[in-house]
N, C-alpha and C positions, 0 to 999 in steps of 0.2 A: 504494500500500500504506500503510495507516494504521499508527500506532505499535504498537498491540497485535498486528496481523498480523506486523509486523516482528519483534517480540519472540518470538512463537510460532515463526516460521520459524527464528530463531537458536537457540531451545531444541531444536527438532527436529534441526537440522543438527548441533548439538553432540553430541547422543546418537548420531546416525548415524556421525559420525566416530569416536567412542570405541568404539562397537560394532565398527566396521571394524578399529580398531587391535587390539582384543582378539581378534578372529577371525583377524587376521594372526598373532598369537602362537600361536593354535591350529594353524595350518598349519605353523609352524616346529616346534612341539612334536611334531607327528605324524611329522616326519622323523626324530626321535630315539627313538621308541618302541622299546624292546627293544635300544637301543644303550648302550654304556658311559657316554655323556654324558647320557643321559636325566635322571638326578637333578640334574645340574648345570644343565641347561637349564631344568628345571622350577623349580629354586630361583631362577633369574634372572627368571622371569616374574612372580613374586609381587609384588615392589616395583612393577613396571610396571602390573599390574592395580590395585594400591592407588592408584597415582598417577592412573590414569584415573578412579577413583571419587572421590577427593578433588578433583581438578580439575573434574570434572563438577559436583559439588555447589557448589563455590565459584562457578563461572561462571554456572550457571543461577540461583542465588540472587541474584547480582549483577544479572542481567537482570531478575529479579523486583523488586528494589528500584528499579532504574531506571524500571520501569513505574509503580511506586507514585509516584515523584517526578513523573512526567508526568501521571498520572491523577487524583491527589488534589490539590485546590487549596490546602488549608491543613491544618495539623496537627490541628485540632479534629475533623476528620472521620475520623481514624485510630483503630484499636483501641488500648487502653491499652498492650498488649504492644509494638506497633510504636512508639508514642511513647517507651516506655522504651528501646527499641533505638536510636531516633533520639537520645535524650539520653545515650547511653553515654559520649561524651567528657566531658560535664559530670559525670556520676555517678561516673566514675573518681576525680574529685577528692575525693569524699566518703569514700573508703576509709580515709583517715587521720583521720577523725572530723569532727564538725560544730563549727563556731564561728559567731559572729554573721554574718560575711561570707558564709560558705557557705550558711547558712540563707537569707540575703537573696538570694543568687544563685539558689537553687532556687525561691524565691517569684517572683522576677522572670521566671525562665524559664517557670514555669507560667502566669503572667499573659500574657506576651508571645507565647508559642508558639501560643496559640489561633488567632491570625490569621496566623502566620508561614507562608510556603510550605514545603513538604516538601523537605528537602535533607539527605541522609545524608552524613556525613563519609566521605572516601575510605577510611579505615581500616575503617569499618563495612561499606562496600560490598565490601570485599575478603573478608569473611567469615572469622572466626577459627575454624579447625578444630583448632588446637593440634597440627597435623601428626599427629593421632591420631584420625581420624574414625571412631570406633567408634559403636555405637548410642546410647550415653549422650550423646556429644557431638552426634550428629545430632539427638537429641531436644531438647537445649538450643537448638540453632539453630532447629529447627522451631517450638518454643514461642515463641521471640522473634519469629518472622516470621509467626505465626498460620497455620502449616501443620499440618494434622492428619495425622500419620504413623502412626496407631494400627494400620492394617492392615499396616504394614511389619514388625510384630513377628515375623512368620514368618521373616524373614531376619536376625533379631538374632544368632543363634548363628553363622550363616555370616559375617556382617560382623565380629563380634568375633574370630572365629577368623582371618580374613584379616588384620586389624589386628595381632593378636598375632604371627602368623607373620611378617608384614612387619617388625615391630619386632625380632624375634629375628634376622632376617637382617641388618637395618640395623645392629644393635648387635654384629654379629660372632659371635653365638651360633648355631652350625650346628645346625639342626633335623635330625630323622631324614630319611633319604633320601626324596625325593619322586618320584612317578611321574606319568605323564600323567593318571591318574584323579583325583589330588588337584588338579592344575592345572585340569582340566575342571570339577570341582565349584566351585572358586573363580571361574573365568571365567564360567560359566553363571549362578551366583548373583549375581555383581556386575552382569552385564548385566540380569538380571531386576529387581534392586534399582533400577538407574538408570531402567529403563523405567517402573517403578511410581512412582518419585519424580517423573518427568516428568508423569505423570498427576495427581499431587497438586499440582504447581506450576500446571499448566494449569487445573485445577479452581479453584484459588484465584484465578487471574487472571480467570476468567469470573464467578465468584461474588462477587468483590471481598471476600473474607473478611477482608482487612486493613482494611476500613472499619467504622466503628461501625454504620452502617446498610447492611449488605451486602444484595445481592439474594437 
């Protein structure tokens, strides 16, 4: 099995496991339909659904970056957005302003990186979701990694609602009583969103959209 096939298998297995875990929640929820504990159990499922979503994006994007490291020989072959993401540790130093030394550092990085091998810092491979992976955060991540998520816009409201509900629960603000129907909406939409995000990642891997001269 070559490196790309291994990455694809890991991406597929990741989604299969998360789909299985969410469907296990569904089986548990069904046991409590029309029972006094139904709202409590529904409430408990929301942070788990969100955790599956955030964990999925973080892990498959990390696999995507690991493939870029293996597939691209040097930085000059990368799309500018990916180079910018690669330079994130250095660019963070510029947030407090430019001086002579920092300008020199940027210039040296620009010159030397053309032939440097591609190597993402561990912090960047970890993918910063801000523990709040709504659609706007997802869009920022996707733009940085040259992933086109335009057709995911149909799930924007579902995703933002899930994140807001999860945040309310996590911060101790008790939302209105939930039922199985609300659980099912969030569970089904999240699975669909992960399935479609998988298609986007796989398409980017095959088309090499992260390269300046992609297929």
